[in-house]
KEKE-3310 file (N, C-alpha, C; in steps of 0.2 Angstrom, whole numbers, plus 5000, padded with zeros to 4 digits):
npx = (5002:5012:5019:5009:5001:5011:5008:4999:4996:4998:4986:4975:4977:4966:4963:4957:4944:4938:4921:4911:4896:4879:4868:4856:4837:4839:4834:4823:4815:4806:4793:4788:4793:4807:4812:4827:4821:4825:4820:4813:4810:4799:4789:4786:4777:4766:4773:4769:4777:4787:4792:4784:4771:4768:4757:4765:4765:4758:4760:4743:4742:4752:4741:4728:4730:4735:4723:4716:4708:4719:4720:4708:4711:4709:4701)
npy = (4996:5007:5010:5014:5026:5034:5035:5045:5063:5075:5083:5071:5062:5053:5050:5041:5046:5046:5045:5056:5048:5050:5048:5036:5041:5054:5065:5072:5070:5079:5074:5080:5095:5095:5098:5095:5092:5093:5080:5079:5092:5092:5079:5090:5096:5092:5083:5088:5098:5111:5122:5123:5116:5102:5087:5076:5057:5048:5036:5022:5021:5033:5044:5040:5044:5058:5062:5057:5062:5062:5049:5053:5056:5050:5052)
npz = (5001:5003:4992:4982:4989:4986:4976:4973:4972:4984:4990:4984:4989:5001:5019:5033:5042:5056:5063:5075:5080:5081:5094:5094:5087:5092:5086:5074:5055:5047:5036:5026:5026:5023:5037:5051:5068:5085:5096:5109:5107:5099:5104:5116:5104:5099:5092:5081:5068:5070:5061:5047:5051:5048:5053:5061:5063:5075:5088:5093:5105:5110:5106:5110:5125:5124:5121:5128:5149:5163:5174:5187:5205:5217:5234)
capx = (4998:5012:5018:5002:5003:5020:5008:4998:4999:4992:4981:4969:4977:4958:4963:4949:4941:4931:4914:4908:4891:4873:4862:4846:4831:4837:4831:4818:4816:4799:4794:4785:4798:4813:4818:4827:4817:4824:4814:4809:4804:4792:4786:4782:4773:4763:4774:4770:4781:4786:4791:4779:4766:4763:4756:4768:4763:4760:4754:4740:4743:4750:4737:4723:4734:4734:4714:4710:4708:4720:4714:4710:4717:4707:4702)
capy = (5001:5012:5013:5016:5032:5038:5038:5048:5067:5075:5085:5071:5058:5053:5046:5038:5050:5042:5051:5055:5045:5054:5045:5033:5045:5063:5067:5067:5074:5081:5070:5088:5102:5091:5099:5092:5095:5089:5075:5083:5100:5088:5079:5096:5099:5085:5078:5095:5101:5119:5126:5119:5115:5095:5082:5069:5050:5045:5024:5025:5023:5040:5047:5041:5047:5064:5062:5051:5065:5055:5050:5056:5055:5047:5055)
capz = (5000:5002:4985:4980:4994:4984:4967:4973:4977:4992:4990:4984:4997:5008:5027:5037:5047:5063:5064:5081:5080:5085:5096:5088:5088:5096:5080:5068:5052:5043:5030:5021:5024:5025:5045:5054:5074:5092:5099:5115:5107:5091:5109:5117:5101:5098:5084:5073:5064:5070:5053:5042:5054:5047:5057:5060:5065:5080:5089:5094:5111:5111:5103:5117:5130:5122:5119:5138:5153:5165:5180:5193:5211:5223:5240)
cpx = (5003:5018:5014:4999:5004:5012:5003:4999:4994:4990:4976:4972:4972:4963:4955:4947:4934:4926:4915:4897:4887:4870:4855:4842:4833:4836:4827:4817:4808:4799:4791:4789:4804:4814:4821:4824:4821:4822:4811:4806:4798:4790:4783:4779:4769:4763:4768:4774:4784:4790:4788:4772:4761:4763:4762:4765:4763:4758:4749:4739:4746:4745:4734:4727:4735:4728:4714:4714:4717:4717:4714:4709:4710:4708:4703)
cpy = (5006:5014:5016:5024:5034:5040:5041:5057:5071:5076:5081:5066:5058:5048:5045:5044:5048:5051:5049:5054:5050:5046:5042:5040:5050:5066:5064:5072:5075:5078:5078:5095:5101:5094:5096:5095:5089:5087:5080:5087:5097:5084:5084:5098:5098:5081:5084:5096:5110:5122:5127:5120:5107:5093:5076:5063:5050:5037:5028:5024:5028:5044:5045:5044:5053:5065:5063:5060:5058:5053:5051:5055:5053:5049:5051)
cpz = (5000:4996:4979:4984:4989:4977:4969:4976:4982:4993:4986:4988:5002:5012:5026:5042:5050:5064:5072:5082:5084:5086:5091:5092:5092:5090:5075:5062:5047:5037:5023:5018:5025:5033:5047:5066:5079:5092:5101:5111:5102:5099:5114:5111:5099:5093:5076:5073:5068:5065:5050:5046:5052:5051:5056:5063:5072:5081:5092:5103:5113:5108:5108:5123:5128:5120:5126:5141:5158:5171:5186:5199:5218:5229:5245)
residu = (MET:ASN:TRP:PHE:LYS:LYS:LEU:LEU:PRO:SER:ARG:ILE:ARG:THR:GLU:THR:ILE:THR:LYS:LYS:GLY:VAL:PRO:GLU:GLY:LEU:TRP:SER:LYS:CYS:GLU:LYS:CYS:SER:ALA:VAL:ILE:TYR:ARG:SER:GLU:LEU:GLU:ARG:ASN:LEU:TYR:VAL:CYS:THR:LYS:CYS:ASP:ALA:HIS:MET:ARG:ILE:SER:ALA:ARG:GLN:ARG:LEU:THR:TYR:PHE:LEU:ASP:PRO:GLU:PRO:LYS:LYS:LYS)
# end
């Protein structure tokens, strides 16, 4: 491999750059406007895009927790 590096000019040489990974599920992308939104901000906004006001898909359980009142406190 050393002879191959000698053939390549210095400006064309490519070196492997280690990328630091982004944790999975930290960001979401809007399908309508392609905006990248922080997941906790999206949850606070009830899964509505803050840029274009597009509604994103949520699970049935999440929809029920948003729709139904919390259980009343027993006295």
